[in-house]
N, C-alpha and C positions, 0 to 999 in steps of 0.2 A: 504494500500500500504506500502510495506516494504521500509525503508530508507536504502540505501546502506551504508556500513561502510566506513569511510574515514580514510585513513592512510597517514601520511606525506610522501612526495616524498623522495625516497632514503632509506627508512627503509624497511628492509626485513621482511616478515611475520614471526611471531614466535620469534622475537628478541626484547629484551628490548632496551630502548634508550641508556642505559649504554653500552650494548654489541655492539650496532650499532656504537656508537661513538668510541669505542675502536678499532673496526675492520677497519673502514674507515679512512684512513690517506691520505689526499690529497697530502701532500708533498711526501709521499712514492709512490703514484701513479704517480706523475710527474717525480720522479727519475727513476721509472721503464720505463716510456715512453721515457725518455731521453736516458736510456741505450739501449732500443730497437732501437731507431733512430740511436744512435751511431753505433750499430752493423750493421744496414742496410747500413749506410754510409761506414763503414769499408769494408763490402762485396762488395759494388758497386765501391768504389773509391780506395781501397787499404789501406795499413797500415798507411799512413800519414793522411788519411782523406780528402785529397785534390786531385782533378784531376791533372794529369800531364799536364804541359804546354809544348807542343812539336811542332816544325816545322820540316817538312821533305821537303827538296828541292832536285830536281833531275837535274843534269847538264849532259852534253854529256858523261863525264867520271867518275862521282861520285854521291853518295848520300850524302847530308849534313844534319845532324840532329842537331837541337838546342833544348836543354832541360833545362828548368829553374830549378835550384837547389840552391835557395838562402840559404846562411848560411852554405854551405858545403865547406870544405877544400879539396884541391886536394888529399891529402893522405887518405881522408875518402870516396872516390868514386872509384868504380871498373867498368871498361868497358870490356865487353866480346863480341866476335863475333863468332857465330857458324852457318855455312852455310849462310843463308840470314836472320838470326835473331840477332838483337842487344839487349843486356841485360845490363842495367845500374843499379847498386845497390850501396848502401852506407848507411851512417848514418849521421844524423844531431844531433850533440852532444849538450846536454843542457849546458848552460852557468853556471859557478859556481857563486853562489850568497851569499852575506853576510846578506842581509836584508830579510824581510818576503815577499814572492811572493804573491801578492794580486790577480793577474789575469795573465793567460798565454793563449795566443791564437796563439803564434808562434809555428810552427810545429817542433817537435823533434822526434828522433827515427829512426828506420831503414826504408828504402824505396827501391823499386825495380820497374823498368819500362822495359817492354819487348816489342819490336817492330819488326814486320816482315817486311822486306824491300821488295819492289816490284820486285827486280831482284837479280841476283847473285853478290857477292862482292869478292874481292881479300883479304883474311884475313891478308896477309902480308903487305898490303898497307892501314892500318887504322891509322888515326891520331886523337888525342883528345886534346882539350885545354879547360881551365876553366878561364873565365874572367867575372868579375862583376856579379857572380851568374848564368851565362849561360855556360853550358857545350856544346861545339861544337865538334861533331864527324864527320870526313870526311872519308867516306868509298869508296875507288876506286872500280869501277865496274870491274867485271871479264872480261878479254879480249874477251871472247866469248859472253858476254852480251852487249858489247859496239856496238852501231850502226856502220855500215860500209857502205860507199857509194859505189855503184856498177856502174862502167862506162858501158854505153851501146855502143856497137861497131856497125859499119855499116856492113851489111852482104854482 
């Protein structure tokens, strides 16, 4: 009976142990996996890598959008309305540092959030304010989109 040959796990046939050790770099593989995961997150969540935190409230005469934009200054954010689409874009600028940055998990860079509103808005009656890292945009409904009570008459 022939005894099957035994080879160490992880070694490719036809390579010496020196070649195998040189080719397999666990740190490099982890970095590659990290880069792939980062790309996946970027594609799924946008440029900042974090999902947008947004509330959309509808009142009788307006839509009110609250969007978390921590660390953004008023002059670094742009609000645009086209038809029934709200586009908020801007940049979170990196803080100037004098020391060595050992860890950075705060988001920095450009961001964009596009939201389709459930009805028509009046582009001339849009107001925006920024307070405590929350951008509030109030978009008045178009007059034809506002509900109107119809009185029923006796016949």
